[in-house]
LOMI-317563 format. One record per residue (C-alpha): residue in three letters; x, y, z. Coordinates in steps of 0.1 Angstrom, whole numbers, padded with zeros to 4 digits, always signed. Each point is the difference from the previous one (the first is absolute). Example, Ala and Ser with C-alpha at 12.3 -4.5 7.8 and 13.67 -1.06 7.14 Angstrom:
LOMI-317563
[r 'ala', [+0123, -0045, +0078]]
[r 'ser', [+0014, +0034, -0007]]
//
This chain:
LOMI-317563
[r 'met', [+1081, +1831, +0516]]
[r 'glu', [-0034, -0014, -0007]]
[r 'ser', [-0003, -0036, -0009]]
[r 'tyr', [-0019, -0013, -0030]]
[r 'ala', [-0008, -0032, -0017]]
[r 'ile', [+0024, -0002, -0030]]
[r 'asn', [-0022, -0025, -0019]]
[r 'lys', [-0034, +0017, +0009]]
[r 'glu', [-0025, -0005, -0029]]
[r 'asp', [-0025, +0024, -0013]]
[r 'ser', [-0035, -0009, -0013]]
[r 'met', [+0016, -0016, -0031]]
[r 'arg', [+0024, -0019, +0021]]
[r 'gln', [+0029, +0021, -0013]]
[r 'thr', [+0029, +0008, +0023]]
[r 'pro', [+0021, +0032, +0000]]
[r 'leu', [+0027, -0020, -0019]]
[r 'ala', [-0026, -0010, -0027]]
[r 'trp', [-0011, +0036, -0004]]
[r 'ala', [+0036, +0013, -0002]]
[r 'ala', [+0009, -0027, -0026]]
[r 'arg', [-0031, +0007, -0021]]
[r 'asn', [+0007, +0037, -0001]]
[r 'gly', [+0038, -0003, -0006]]
[r 'his', [+0012, +0016, +0033]]
[r 'glu', [+0034, -0016, +0001]]
[r 'gly', [+0012, +0018, +0031]]
[r 'val', [-0030, -0011, +0019]]
[r 'val', [+0003, -0036, -0012]]
[r 'lys', [+0037, -0001, +0010]]
[r 'ala', [-0008, +0014, +0035]]
[r 'leu', [-0029, -0025, +0005]]
[r 'leu', [+0021, -0029, -0012]]
[r 'gly', [+0026, +0009, +0027]]
[r 'arg', [-0026, -0003, +0028]]
[r 'asp', [-0002, -0031, +0022]]
[r 'gly', [-0031, -0021, -0005]]
[r 'ile', [-0008, +0013, -0035]]
[r 'asp', [-0017, -0025, -0023]]
[r 'pro', [+0011, +0009, -0035]]
[r 'asp', [-0021, -0027, -0016]]
[r 'lys', [-0034, +0007, +0016]]
[r 'pro', [-0027, -0001, -0026]]
[r 'asn', [-0030, +0023, -0001]]
[r 'gln', [-0037, -0010, -0005]]
[r 'asp', [+0008, -0008, -0037]]
[r 'asn', [+0031, -0021, +0010]]
[r 'gln', [+0022, +0027, -0014]]
[r 'thr', [+0034, +0003, +0018]]
[r 'pro', [+0022, +0031, +0002]]
[r 'leu', [+0022, -0016, -0028]]
[r 'leu', [-0030, -0005, -0023]]
[r 'leu', [-0012, +0036, +0007]]
[r 'ala', [+0034, +0015, -0007]]
[r 'ala', [+0005, -0022, -0032]]
[r 'ser', [-0034, +0009, -0014]]
[r 'asn', [+0007, +0037, +0004]]
[r 'gly', [+0035, -0001, -0014]]
[r 'his', [+0019, +0009, +0032]]
[r 'glu', [+0033, -0018, -0009]]
[r 'gly', [+0020, +0012, +0031]]
[r 'ile', [-0026, -0014, +0023]]
[r 'val', [-0003, -0032, -0019]]
[r 'glu', [+0038, -0004, +0003]]
[r 'met', [-0001, +0007, +0038]]
[r 'leu', [-0027, -0026, +0005]]
[r 'leu', [+0016, -0026, -0023]]
[r 'gly', [+0032, +0003, +0021]]
[r 'arg', [-0018, -0014, +0030]]
[r 'asp', [-0003, -0037, +0010]]
[r 'asp', [-0034, +0005, +0015]]
[r 'val', [-0017, +0012, -0033]]
[r 'asn', [-0016, -0026, -0024]]
[r 'pro', [+0006, +0013, -0035]]
[r 'asp', [-0026, -0025, -0014]]
[r 'met', [-0029, +0008, +0023]]
[r 'pro', [-0031, +0004, -0023]]
[r 'asp', [-0028, +0024, +0007]]
[r 'glu', [-0036, -0012, +0002]]
[r 'gly', [-0002, -0004, -0038]]
[r 'gly', [+0031, -0021, -0001]]
[r 'leu', [+0022, +0027, -0014]]
[r 'thr', [+0036, +0004, +0013]]
[r 'pro', [+0022, +0032, +0004]]
[r 'leu', [+0018, -0010, -0032]]
[r 'trp', [-0032, -0002, -0019]]
[r 'trp', [-0011, +0034, +0012]]
[r 'ala', [+0033, +0016, -0008]]
[r 'thr', [+0000, -0014, -0036]]
[r 'his', [-0037, +0007, -0005]]
[r 'asn', [+0006, +0036, +0008]]
[r 'trp', [+0030, +0001, -0023]]
[r 'arg', [+0026, +0006, +0027]]
[r 'glu', [+0036, -0004, -0009]]
[r 'gly', [+0028, -0013, +0022]]
[r 'leu', [-0021, -0019, +0024]]
//
């Protein structure tokens, strides 16, 4: 099996986990969170974490998965000082 860097960043400093969280791919997020060495709180170039990306796009299941971990900071603001909770409420998301 080919080895790969689980936290490899693209040109926007987004990891595979960040892309999966942003796009609501719960199965992919679950699989990635089960891998050794995963950084579930790694911010992109705009200081947006996977939690913030999931919350801002209304992906409740992913938000719950990430909030269930001890290595995710639920209050990490983006570069504008806005938190995952702010993004969730700004976008009129219920249940987050």
